[in-house]
N, C-alpha and C positions, 0 to 999 in steps of 0.2 A: 228469218227465224226469230222467235220471241225469246225474251229473257224473263225468268221468274226469280224473284227474291223470296226465299223461304226464311222467315224470321222465326226461329224456334230454338229454345235453349236445350231441349232434351235431345241427346244424340240419337237415341233409338227412333224417336219420331222423325228426325231429319232423314235418317237412313230409310225408313219405311216410305216416306213421301217420295223421296228420290227414286226408289225402286218401283213404286206404283206408276209414277209419271213416265219413267223410262220404258215401261212395258205397256203403256196405254195403246189401245186400238186406234185412237185418234192421232193421226200423223202430226198435227199441229202441236199437240201436247207432248207426244213422244220425242219430237225433235227440238223442243224448247231447251234452252240452256238453263240449268237450275243453279243459282248461286245461293249461298246461305250466310246467315248472320245469327249469332247466338245472343245478341243483346240489342237494345235500341241504339246504343252508340255505334255498334258495328253496322247496323242497318242504315243509319244516317250516313256513314262513310261510304257504304256501297252505293247509296243513292247519289252521292256527290261524284263518284268515279265511274259508275256503270249506267248504261241505258236500260232501265227496268220497265217492262210492260205490265207486270202483274206482281203483286205482293201477297203472299200467304202469311198473314200476320197473327202470331200467337198473342194473346192478351196479357199473360202473366210472364214477365221476363225479369231477369235478375236486377235490372236497373230501372224498372218501372212498368207501367201499363202500356200495352200496345196502342191503346186509344190516343195516347199523347202523340205518337207518331202519325196516326191517322189525322188528327187535328192539324198538325204541322203541314201535312201534305194538302189537306183541304184548303188551308189558308194560303197555299202557294209558297210556303217557306222552303220546302224541299221537294224535289230538286228544282232548280230554276228552269222554267220552261214546261216541258211535258209532265203531266201528273199521271203516275201509273194507276191502274185499277187496284183497289185494295179489298182483299177478302179477309175478314176477321175469322180466325180459327180458334175456338175456345171450348172448354168443357162447361162454361157457364151458359146454360140453355134457357134461362128464364126470359120471358118476353121483354122485361125491362132491360136485360143485357143486350138483346138483339136491337132494341130501339136505341140504346146508348151507342152501340157500334155504328149504326146507320147515321145517327145524329152527329157523331164525331167525324164522319166523312167516309166510312167504309161503304163499298159498293155492294157487298154481299156478306153472308154470314154462313159459316160451316161449323156445325156442332161436332165436338169430340165426344165419344168416338164416332167416326164416320166410316161408311163402307168405301172401299177403293173406288167403286163405280161412281159414288157421289163426288169424291174428290176430282176424278177425271172429268165428270160432266161439268162441274163448277169451273174448272180451269178451262176446259174447251169452250164453254159458253162465253167466257171473257176474253179469250185469245182469238176467237174467230170473228 
């Protein structure tokens, strides 16, 4: 079973993502454990204590830009050992924002607002 870390500060967004993933037609997505973090600090702690396969990473968090965490992961700073797949999730949809996310070490990019099917397809692609 896979573990997803949802790094999102907005409670409604966390609730919606968890609901969509728990009802996904794809069994790999539906059966994944979803942990959450509402800040970069909380995400770093989760990465230290939990085995994470995929991160859904919001870019605008109360304690900084999600790209900072992506850079730390790409540099091998967190967690020691296995690097999880990182999907940037943001309302910033400009081409330079997508390029910055990929350059920072994100593996994929999901624009807000997104359709539930796009979220499930993105997660399924990276968990399978």
